[in-house]
C-alpha positions, 0 to 999 in steps of 0.5 A, spaced: 851 344 512 858 345 510 863 339 511 867 343 516 861 345 520 859 338 520 866 336 522 866 341 528 859 339 530 862 332 531 868 334 534 873 332 528 879 336 525 880 336 518 886 337 515 888 339 508 890 332 507 884 329 510 880 324 505 873 323 505 871 317 501 865 317 497 862 310 495 861 309 488 854 311 485 852 304 482 846 306 478 850 312 475 856 308 473 851 303 470 847 308 466 853 311 464 855 305 460 849 302 459 849 304 451 856 300 450 853 294 454 847 294 450 851 294 444 856 289 446 851 284 448 848 285 441 854 284 437 856 278 441 849 275 440 849 276 432 856 273 432 856 267 437 861 261 437 860 254 439 864 251 445 872 251 445 871 255 438 870 262 441 876 265 438 873 271 435 869 272 441 875 271 446 879 276 442 873 282 443 873 280 450 881 281 451 881 288 447 875 291 451 879 289 458 886 291 455 882 298 454 880 298 461 887 297 464 887 290 466 893 285 465 890 280 460 892 273 459 889 269 453 889 262 451 887 259 457 883 252 456 883 253 449 880 260 448 879 263 455 881 270 457 882 272 464 883 280 466 886 282 473 886 289 476 889 291 482 887 297 486 894 298 489 891 297 496 891 291 500 885 288 500 880 282 498 881 278 492 875 277 488 874 273 481 868 274 477 866 269 472 862 270 465 861 264 460 862 265 452 860 259 448 853 259 444 849 253 443 848 249 436 841 252 435 838 255 429 835 262 432 828 263 431 827 270 434 826 276 430 831 281 432 835 286 428 841 282 431 839 275 430 844 270 429 845 267 422 852 264 424 853 257 422 858 251 425 859 244 426 856 240 431 857 232 432 859 232 424 853 236 422 852 243 420 848 247 425 845 254 426 849 257 432 845 261 437 846 264 444 840 261 446 842 261 454 844 268 455 852 268 455 852 274 451 848 277 456 853 275 461 859 277 457 857 284 456 854 285 463 861 283 466 865 287 461 860 293 464 862 291 471 870 291 469 869 298 466 866 301 472 871 297 477 876 300 473 873 307 473 873 307 481 879 303 483 881 309 487 875 307 491 876 300 493 881 295 496 884 289 493 884 286 486 879 283 481 880 277 476 875 277 471 874 270 468 871 269 461 870 262 460 869 257 454 865 251 453 860 252 459 855 248 455 860 242 454 866 240 450 866 237 443 867 229 444 874 228 445 876 235 448 877 238 454 874 244 456 870 249 461 872 251 468 875 244 469 880 245 464 882 253 466 883 250 473 887 244 471 891 249 467 893 253 473 888 259 473 889 260 480 896 259 481 898 266 482 891 269 484 888 266 489 881 269 490 877 270 497 871 269 493 868 268 486 861 270 483 857 268 478 850 269 475 846 266 469 840 270 466 834 266 465 826 266 463 824 263 469 824 270 473 821 277 470 826 282 468 828 287 473 829 282 478 835 277 481 834 271 485 838 267 489 838 262 495 844 259 500 846 252 499 845 248 493 842 252 487 843 248 481 844 240 481 850 236 480 850 233 473 853 226 470 853 224 463 851 217 462 852 212 456 850 205 454 851 201 448 847 195 448 850 189 443 845 184 440 845 180 434 842 183 427 837 179 424 831 181 419 825 184 422 821 179 419 824 173 423 826 177 430 827 170 434 833 169 430 837 175 433 837 179 439 834 185 439 838 191 442 832 196 441 828 192 445 833 191 451 835 199 450 827 201 451 826 196 457 832 200 460 829 207 459 823 205 462 825 201 468 830 206 470 825 211 471 823 207 477 830 208 480 828 215 482 820 214 483 821 208 487 829 207 490 831 214 492 828 218 498 825 224 495 823 227 502 831 228 502 832 232 496 830 232 488 833 228 483 832 227 475 834 221 471 833 223 463 835 219 457 836 224 451 839 220 446 836 213 443 840 211 437 839 204 433 838 202 426 839 204 419 833 201 416 825 199 418 826 192 417 832 190 420 834 188 427 841 192 428 847 189 432 847 195 437 843 200 440 846 206 444 843 210 450 845 217 452 842 221 458 843 225 465 843 224 472 841 230 476 842 230 484 843 235 490 845 230 495 852 226 494 849 220 497 843 220 493 847 221 487 852 215 489 846 210 490 842 212 483 849 211 479 849 204 483 842 202 482 843 204 474 849 200 473 846 194 476 839 195 473 842 196 466 846 190 466 841 185 469 836 188 464 841 187 458 842 180 460 835 178 461 834 180 453 840 176 451 844 182 450 851 185 453 852 192 455 858 197 455 857 202 460 860 209 462 856 211 468 858 216 469 862 218 463 869 220 466 870 228 466 863 229 464 860 231 471 859 237 475 858 238 482 852 242 486 852 249 485 853 251 492 852 258 495 856 259 501 851 261 506 855 267 510 857 270 503 850 269 500 847 273 506 852 279 504 851 279 497 843 279 498 844 285 502 848 288 497 843 287 491 837 289 495 841 296 497 841 297 489 835 293 487 830 294 493 827 288 497 822 287 491 828 286 486 831 280 490 827 274 490 828 267 493 831 262 488 828 256 487 832 250 486 834 248 479 835 241 476 840 244 471 847 244 472 853 248 471 861 247 471 861 254 475 863 250 482 869 247 479 872 254 480 870 255 487 873 248 488 879 249 484 880 256 488 878 253 495 874 259 495 867 260 497 862 262 491 855 265 490 851 264 484 845 268 482 839 268 477 837 274 473 830 275 470 830 276 463 822 275 461 819 281 459 813 284 464 807 282 462 809 275 459 808 269 463 815 266 466 811 259 466 810 259 458 816 264 456 821 260 451 826 257 456 834 257 456 836 253 450 830 254 446 831 257 439 826 262 441 829 264 447 829 271 448 832 276 453 829 283 455 835 288 455 832 291 461 836 285 464 842 288 462 842 294 467 839 289 473 845 284 472 850 289 472 848 293 478 847 287 482 854 284 480 857 291 481 854 293 488 856 286 490 863 286 488 864 293 491 861 291 497 866 285 498 872 289 496 871 294 502 871 301 499 876 305 502 874 310 508 
């Protein structure tokens, strides 16, 4: 039936100036850009850069955004890039964030575009790899940016594309990441009404996304301790004070904080020590031993309790061994809040994603005790946010045993590129209220 006949049947009048808005076909938009998205992802993957060192990566991102007509600002928080596009019509303001940094990991995946890059981490040369999927985040977010630019006559408001450095943490002695972007005024002139973010993971199969309202990723606190003993020969330990034994006692005793002190009926919590550094020779008791670890929680009260318990325990265990201790529990400036999805906004995003991926393509996410600096953006902007996961494990591969994020064997099925771009684009267009 012709449009005029439909209008007549509905009692509507059409004039030569009547505009009938058509919602963008998200799948078609992504399909048209998929080859370019894939090529960008492979380029980012092959040439990764470490936190606060994303110079060439940032330059590539800026070039792409400028080609698309975005107003681009560079050099935010060292290497961060922001692109803003206005539809020319009043409406909501949306920010979309992608992280850019890679990890000090030597790649072990056999790919034609595998990373051979080298970098320096903690004073040592290391391989560098996008072992956490930030190459996927950048490429798909640029794909979303391209589709939004092509359809700017079909949505209202404006968008801010945030390409953030140092999500994995800044080098010692440096600031960086989302907190520094906020500190340097990223939202001074553009105050978003919402912020979206995503993360590819091996936890879910390709072709799916996963999201939940409320806390989706834990808060994180970095912990550092230095035990001071007294050096002696290993054959006569009674002549000294052994900081290794004292530190080992702290590591073991601290596990009772989670298992015996916190009410785990309320929320999960994790306390892990990942660095134990002491001594230079097998038969010498050293003067010092150092520990570094992390605390992950979902509840502010449980976090405060765990930190207080750890400080108390470490001080008394050290004293019991005759040692002294210097503590940074937590290390100032190295904490991330809970990644919290606003329930009302999450419901809208879920509906959007189901409309393009189908009900089977949108899963209920499990809480993850990993953490993110993404929530600093929502707090800094005083805006609700939604963060979702994108499945990256190939069909037929067990997600329980697939190499996890941060592994040198972490592998992302490139089918995730389409899924991630479609999900983010549909959610963005729906939030930006397509003109009708």
